[in-house]
TORPA-4810 file (N, C-alpha, C, O; in nm, 3 decimals):
<nodes>
NODE_1_1.765_-1.161_1.094_1.682_-1.042_1.102_1.581_-1.055_1.229_1.549_-0.944_1.272_M
NODE_2_1.532_-1.147_1.288_1.446_-1.206_1.350_1.285_-1.266_1.284_1.253_-1.295_1.168_G
NODE_3_1.209_-1.269_1.409_1.095_-1.301_1.361_0.995_-1.275_1.258_0.957_-1.159_1.271_T
NODE_4_0.936_-1.334_1.159_0.933_-1.259_1.036_0.691_-1.173_1.131_0.602_-1.214_1.206_C
NODE_5_0.707_-1.107_1.084_0.617_-1.052_1.133_0.471_-1.011_0.982_0.357_-0.969_0.959_K
NODE_6_0.537_-1.039_0.952_0.465_-1.040_0.798_0.342_-1.153_0.741_0.234_-1.134_0.686_C
NODE_7_0.416_-1.283_0.784_0.376_-1.409_0.745_0.407_-1.481_0.592_0.350_-1.586_0.561_G
NODE_8_0.490_-1.422_0.514_0.517_-1.465_0.412_0.702_-1.556_0.376_0.748_-1.611_0.276_Y
NODE_9_0.760_-1.528_0.519_0.831_-1.644_0.540_0.873_-1.777_0.527_0.846_-1.870_0.603_S
NODE_10_0.932_-1.778_0.437_0.963_-1.918_0.359_1.072_-2.015_0.447_1.136_-2.112_0.405_T
NODE_11_1.072_-1.976_0.538_1.194_-2.012_0.642_1.132_-2.123_0.734_1.017_-2.093_0.766_D
NODE_12_1.159_-2.199_0.767_1.124_-2.378_0.837_1.099_-2.261_1.009_1.001_-2.275_1.083_A
NODE_13_1.195_-2.176_1.029_1.162_-2.136_1.163_1.102_-2.032_1.184_1.107_-1.987_1.299_E
NODE_14_1.016_-1.951_1.068_0.985_-1.857_1.062_0.998_-1.745_1.069_0.905_-1.665_1.076_K
NODE_15_1.164_-1.706_1.067_1.289_-1.635_1.048_1.241_-1.539_0.981_1.125_-1.578_0.968_N
NODE_16_1.249_-1.375_0.894_1.211_-1.271_0.847_1.357_-1.348_0.788_1.442_-1.397_0.862_C
NODE_17_1.365_-1.344_0.606_1.426_-1.332_0.535_1.450_-1.281_0.420_1.549_-1.282_0.348_N
NODE_18_1.307_-1.216_0.407_1.353_-1.059_0.297_1.234_-1.118_0.215_1.221_-1.059_0.107_G
NODE_19_1.111_-1.253_0.244_1.082_-1.269_0.110_0.915_-1.147_0.087_0.829_-1.121_0.003_T
NODE_20_0.960_-1.110_0.228_0.841_-0.936_0.166_0.865_-0.897_0.074_0.774_-0.878_-0.007_H
NODE_21_1.008_-0.863_0.040_1.019_-0.761_-0.058_1.046_-0.760_-0.233_1.083_-0.679_-0.318_N
NODE_22_0.991_-0.953_-0.222_0.956_-1.022_-0.349_0.831_-1.012_-0.363_0.779_-1.004_-0.474_V
NODE_23_0.774_-1.011_-0.268_0.601_-0.993_-0.229_0.572_-0.914_-0.269_0.512_-0.913_-0.376_V
NODE_24_0.612_-0.769_-0.175_0.583_-0.632_-0.256_0.580_-0.645_-0.418_0.479_-0.658_-0.487_K
NODE_25_0.743_-0.639_-0.470_0.809_-0.644_-0.572_0.667_-0.683_-0.685_0.594_-0.601_-0.740_A
NODE_26_0.660_-0.857_-0.697_0.547_-0.915_-0.760_0.408_-0.851_-0.744_0.351_-0.862_-0.853_V
NODE_27_0.337_-0.794_-0.662_0.313_-0.733_-0.631_0.222_-0.587_-0.706_0.122_-0.547_-0.765_K
NODE_28_0.341_-0.560_-0.650_0.296_-0.358_-0.780_0.358_-0.435_-0.856_0.383_-0.504_-0.757_A
NODE_29_0.427_-0.511_-0.969_0.413_-0.488_-1.075_0.244_-0.556_-1.182_0.183_-0.508_-1.277_D
NODE_30_0.226_-0.689_-1.097_0.096_-0.699_-1.148_0.042_-0.557_-1.079_0.136_-0.487_-1.117_I
NODE_31_-0.048_-0.460_-0.999_-0.093_-0.372_-1.015_-0.049_-0.285_-1.138_-0.132_-0.216_-1.197_I
NODE_32_0.103_-0.289_-1.183_0.074_-0.147_-1.241_0.113_-0.233_-1.398_0.211_-0.206_-1.467_A
NODE_33_0.001_-0.349_-1.433_-0.005_-0.453_-1.554_-0.120_-0.426_-1.572_-0.164_-0.388_-1.680_K
NODE_34_-0.223_-0.448_-1.414_-0.380_-0.469_-1.398_-0.390_-0.317_-1.468_-0.424_-0.312_-1.586_L
NODE_35_-0.366_-0.220_-1.411_-0.374_-0.066_-1.416_-0.323_0.000_-1.598_-0.354_0.108_-1.648_E
NODE_36_-0.261_-0.082_-1.642_-0.190_-0.061_-1.743_-0.348_-0.119_-1.871_-0.393_-0.068_-1.973_A
NODE_37_-0.375_-0.211_-1.812_-0.428_-0.273_-1.930_-0.630_-0.310_-1.902_-0.690_-0.410_-1.941_N
NODE_38_-0.697_-0.170_-1.813_-0.782_-0.034_-1.783_-0.845_-0.172_-1.675_-0.958_-0.216_-1.697_G
NODE_39_-0.751_-0.239_-1.549_-0.895_-0.292_-1.469_-0.823_-0.262_-1.359_-0.747_-0.334_-1.294_F
NODE_40_-0.865_-0.111_-1.339_-0.852_-0.037_-1.228_-0.963_-0.106_-1.095_-0.909_-0.078_-0.988_A
NODE_41_-1.054_-0.161_-1.079_-1.056_-0.244_-0.961_-1.001_-0.308_-0.883_-0.982_-0.302_-0.762_E
NODE_42_-0.955_-0.421_-1.025_-0.867_-0.528_-0.961_-0.688_-0.500_-0.956_-0.609_-0.595_-0.951_A
NODE_43_-0.648_-0.369_-0.959_-0.584_-0.275_-0.937_-0.554_-0.250_-0.729_-0.485_-0.281_-0.631_S
NODE_44_-0.745_-0.122_-0.810_-0.735_-0.107_-0.658_-0.779_-0.215_-0.558_-0.769_-0.183_-0.439_D
NODE_45_-0.818_-0.315_-0.580_-0.867_-0.438_-0.485_-0.681_-0.467_-0.434_-0.648_-0.415_-0.327_Y
NODE_46_-0.625_-0.508_-0.475_-0.435_-0.566_-0.478_-0.404_-0.404_-0.385_-0.368_-0.406_-0.268_L
NODE_47_-0.418_-0.326_-0.431_-0.384_-0.243_-0.346_-0.394_-0.248_-0.233_-0.288_-0.270_-0.175_K
NODE_48_-0.527_-0.229_-0.139_-0.601_-0.279_-0.075_-0.555_-0.407_0.059_-0.544_-0.403_0.181_T
NODE_49_-0.546_-0.464_0.000_-0.534_-0.600_0.016_-0.396_-0.710_0.037_-0.414_-0.831_0.050_N
</nodes>
């Protein structure tokens, strides 16, 4: 896949190994749970950072 550009790679040589897809999925799950529990400000922060 080449050199990692997102910075999330767990590969020793920093080659892209798809870790960004896991991070993206977990982040989306956390955002959804925050919104469902009334933490709109926290979910907005995660969406932009």
